[in-house]
C-alpha positions as CSV (number, residue, x, y, z in Angstrom):
1,M,0.5,23.6,7.2
2,G,1.9,20.7,7.6
3,R,3.1,18.0,4.9
4,T,1.3,14.9,3.5
5,I,3.5,11.2,3.4
6,W,2.5,8.7,1.8
7,V,3.7,5.9,2.5
8,G,4.2,2.4,1.2
9,D,4.0,-1.2,1.9
10,V,4.9,-1.5,5.5
11,H,4.0,-5.6,5.4
12,G,4.8,-5.6,9.4
13,C,8.4,-4.1,9.5
14,A,7.9,-2.3,12.8
15,R,11.4,-1.4,12.7
16,E,12.0,0.1,9.1
17,L,8.4,1.7,9.7
18,S,9.8,3.9,12.9
19,G,13.3,4.2,11.4
20,L,11.4,6.3,8.2
21,I,9.2,7.9,10.9
22,D,11.8,9.0,12.6
23,K,14.1,10.3,9.8
24,L,11.2,12.3,8.3
25,Q,10.8,13.8,12.0
26,I,6.9,13.8,11.6
27,T,5.4,16.3,13.8
28,G,1.6,17.1,14.8
29,D,1.0,18.7,11.6
30,D,1.8,16.4,8.9
31,Q,-0.5,14.1,7.4
32,L,0.5,10.2,7.3
33,V,-1.3,8.0,4.9
34,F,-0.7,4.4,4.4
35,V,-1.0,2.6,0.7
36,G,-2.2,-0.6,2.6
37,D,-0.8,-4.2,3.2
38,L,0.4,-2.9,6.7
39,V,0.0,-6.3,8.0
40,A,1.8,-9.8,7.9
41,R,4.2,-10.9,6.4
42,G,6.8,-9.6,8.2
43,P,7.6,-10.0,12.0
44,D,5.6,-7.4,14.4
45,T,2.4,-6.2,12.3
46,A,1.5,-5.6,16.2
47,G,3.9,-2.8,15.9
48,V,3.1,-1.7,12.3
49,L,-0.4,-0.9,13.4
50,S,0.2,1.0,17.4
51,L,2.3,3.3,15.9
52,A,-0.4,3.7,12.8
53,R,-3.2,4.3,15.8
54,R,-0.5,5.8,17.7
55,L,0.4,8.7,15.0
56,G,-3.7,9.1,13.8
57,A,-2.6,7.9,10.6
58,R,-4.7,6.9,7.9
59,S,-4.8,4.1,5.3
60,V,-6.3,2.2,2.6
61,R,-7.0,-1.2,2.1
62,G,-4.4,-4.0,0.5
63,N,-5.1,-7.2,-0.4
64,H,-3.4,-8.8,2.7
65,E,-6.2,-7.3,5.1
66,Q,-8.7,-8.6,3.0
67,R,-7.3,-11.7,2.8
68,L,-7.6,-11.6,6.8
69,L,-11.0,-10.0,6.5
70,T,-12.1,-12.8,4.4
71,A,-11.0,-15.1,6.4
72,R,-12.0,-14.3,9.8
73,A,-15.6,-13.8,8.3
74,A,-15.8,-16.8,6.3
75,L,-15.4,-18.7,10.4
76,R,-17.6,-16.6,11.7
77,D,-20.0,-18.2,9.5
78,K,-18.8,-21.2,9.8
79,K,-17.6,-21.6,6.3
80,R,-14.3,-22.7,4.9
81,P,-11.6,-19.9,5.1
82,P,-9.4,-19.6,2.2
83,R,-6.0,-21.2,2.2
84,L,-3.6,-19.1,4.8
85,S,-0.1,-19.1,4.8
86,P,2.0,-18.9,8.9
87,S,2.0,-15.9,8.7
88,H,-1.8,-14.9,8.1
89,Q,-2.8,-17.4,10.1
90,N,-0.9,-16.8,12.7
91,L,-2.4,-12.8,12.8
92,L,-5.8,-14.4,12.1
93,E,-5.3,-15.9,15.9
94,T,-3.8,-13.5,17.2
95,L,-5.1,-10.0,15.9
96,T,-7.0,-8.3,19.1
97,A,-10.6,-6.3,19.2
98,E,-9.0,-2.9,18.6
99,E,-7.0,-3.9,15.7
100,W,-9.9,-6.0,13.6
101,A,-11.1,-2.7,14.2
102,F,-8.9,-0.6,12.8
103,L,-8.6,-3.4,9.5
104,E,-12.8,-3.6,9.3
105,G,-12.8,0.3,8.9
106,L,-10.0,0.7,5.9
107,P,-11.9,1.7,2.9
108,L,-10.3,0.4,-0.9
109,S,-9.5,4.5,-1.6
110,L,-8.9,7.9,0.0
111,E,-9.0,11.4,-1.5
112,F,-6.6,14.0,-1.4
113,P,-7.8,17.1,-3.6
114,G,-5.2,19.4,-2.4
115,H,-2.5,17.3,-4.4
116,N,-4.8,16.4,-6.9
117,I,-4.4,13.0,-5.2
118,R,-6.3,9.2,-4.8
119,V,-4.9,6.4,-3.3
120,V,-6.0,2.9,-3.7
121,H,-3.4,-0.6,-2.5
122,A,-3.0,-2.4,-6.3
123,G,-4.3,0.8,-8.7
124,V,-6.7,1.2,-11.2
125,L,-8.2,-0.2,-14.6
126,P,-7.0,3.1,-16.9
127,G,-10.1,4.0,-19.2
128,L,-12.7,3.6,-16.9
129,A,-13.8,5.4,-14.2
130,F,-13.7,4.6,-10.9
131,A,-17.0,4.3,-9.2
132,A,-17.0,1.4,-12.1
133,Q,-14.0,-0.1,-11.0
134,K,-13.6,-3.5,-9.1
135,P,-12.6,-3.7,-6.0
136,D,-10.3,-6.6,-6.9
137,T,-8.8,-4.3,-9.7
138,L,-8.6,-2.0,-6.8
139,L,-6.9,-4.4,-4.8
140,N,-4.2,-6.9,-7.1
141,I,-4.2,-5.0,-10.1
142,R,-0.5,-5.3,-11.2
143,S,-1.1,-5.5,-15.1
144,I,-3.2,-5.0,-17.9
145,T,-3.5,-8.0,-20.4
146,P,-3.7,-8.2,-24.2
147,A,-7.5,-8.3,-23.9
148,G,-7.6,-5.0,-22.1
149,E,-8.6,-6.2,-18.7
150,A,-6.9,-6.2,-15.5
151,S,-4.2,-9.0,-14.3
152,E,-2.8,-9.3,-10.8
153,R,0.0,-10.6,-12.1
154,Y,3.7,-9.3,-12.4
155,A,4.8,-7.8,-16.6
156,K,7.6,-5.4,-17.3
157,Q,4.8,-2.7,-18.0
158,S,2.4,-1.5,-15.1
159,W,-0.3,-0.8,-15.4
160,A,0.1,2.3,-14.6
161,A,2.6,3.4,-17.5
162,S,-1.2,3.1,-19.3
163,Y,-2.9,6.1,-17.3
164,R,-3.0,9.1,-18.2
165,E,-5.4,10.9,-16.0
166,D,-6.8,13.2,-12.8
167,P,-6.5,12.4,-10.5
168,H,-2.6,11.2,-9.6
169,V,-2.9,7.6,-8.0
170,V,-0.7,6.7,-5.5
171,F,-0.3,2.9,-4.7
172,G,1.5,0.0,-3.8
173,H,1.3,-3.6,-4.1
174,N,3.5,-4.2,-6.9
175,A,7.4,-4.8,-5.3
176,Q,8.7,-6.7,-8.0
177,S,8.8,-3.4,-10.4
178,G,9.8,-1.1,-7.4
179,L,9.3,2.6,-7.2
180,Q,6.8,3.3,-10.5
181,L,7.5,7.5,-11.4
182,H,4.9,7.3,-14.3
183,A,3.3,10.3,-15.5
184,C,0.3,10.3,-13.6
185,A,0.7,7.7,-10.8
186,T,3.2,6.6,-8.3
187,G,4.0,3.6,-7.1
188,L,5.7,3.0,-3.1
189,D,6.4,-0.5,-2.6
190,T,10.0,-1.1,-2.6
191,G,9.7,-4.4,-1.0
192,C,11.0,-3.7,2.8
193,V,10.1,-6.9,3.7
194,Y,12.1,-8.6,0.9
195,G,15.4,-6.9,2.2
196,G,14.5,-3.3,0.3
197,R,13.4,-0.7,1.5
198,L,10.5,1.2,2.9
199,S,9.5,4.4,0.5
200,A,7.9,7.6,1.4
201,L,6.0,10.3,-1.7
202,V,5.9,13.6,0.3
203,L,4.5,17.1,-0.4
204,A,3.7,20.2,1.1
205,F,0.4,21.1,1.7
206,G,-1.8,21.6,-1.2
207,V,1.7,20.5,-3.5
208,Q,1.0,18.4,-6.1
209,P,3.1,15.4,-7.9
210,P,5.6,17.1,-9.9
211,E,6.8,14.8,-12.8
212,P,8.3,11.7,-12.8
213,R,12.2,13.4,-13.0
214,L,11.7,16.1,-10.2
215,R,9.0,13.9,-8.0
216,V,12.2,11.2,-7.0
217,D,12.6,13.9,-5.0
218,A,9.9,14.2,-3.4
219,I,10.7,10.0,-2.4
220,V,12.0,9.7,1.6
221,S,13.0,5.8,1.7
222,A,14.7,3.7,4.6
223,S,16.4,0.3,4.3
224,S,15.2,-2.7,5.8
225,T,17.0,-4.7,8.2
226,R,15.9,-8.2,6.5
227,R,18.6,-10.0,4.0
228,P,17.3,-9.4,0.7
229,V,15.3,-11.8,-1.3
230,D,15.5,-12.4,-4.9
231,F,12.1,-13.7,-5.6
232,G,10.6,-14.2,-9.5
233,P,6.9,-13.0,-10.4
234,R,4.2,-12.6,-7.3
235,P,0.7,-13.7,-7.3
236,D,-0.4,-12.1,-4.3
């Protein structure tokens, strides 16, 4: 039995993804999973999607995939699309039919019961049944407001610090917080596209995430080749 490998936000960094794959020495017995945001910001979204498809990887939908899909649907329906960055606009105009089909097929969550893991892009609102979670929460949450509502804003305390439930949640989206090793959640966005690292959680078949102080040994990272960016809180 191979390993399951969950990879953080790639954001078009195909070179770093290739380096991480080489470092992990991925074989056909391994299962590769992405937490979303494969696309945009970085230089080579096409290369990332090509690698993902070639390796038979699975992924959830991230907010950046959703943004592109929303814009494409608006254009198809002859409505005004959402405001896009130059990176997203370029992808809107250049993605192939095969690439669009890949993005459209991405679910909002994936389940790995053998590992007691659920994957979503951004997170969940603790204390709320998963069936009642809003898609916007799964795609965008970073923190919890004083009123107990999901917020996309960065805060020093992530939503995941308050999550004490099953299953364990593996997520991305929150680059400013970096690697997050909480009791019942693991955040894998370590800011590769901002000059940080591309990180993965690697577990053998049937193994559940260990406690945080031991889980760090299950994290494998590849350094970014991009110039480091000192960024503040980001709304998207």
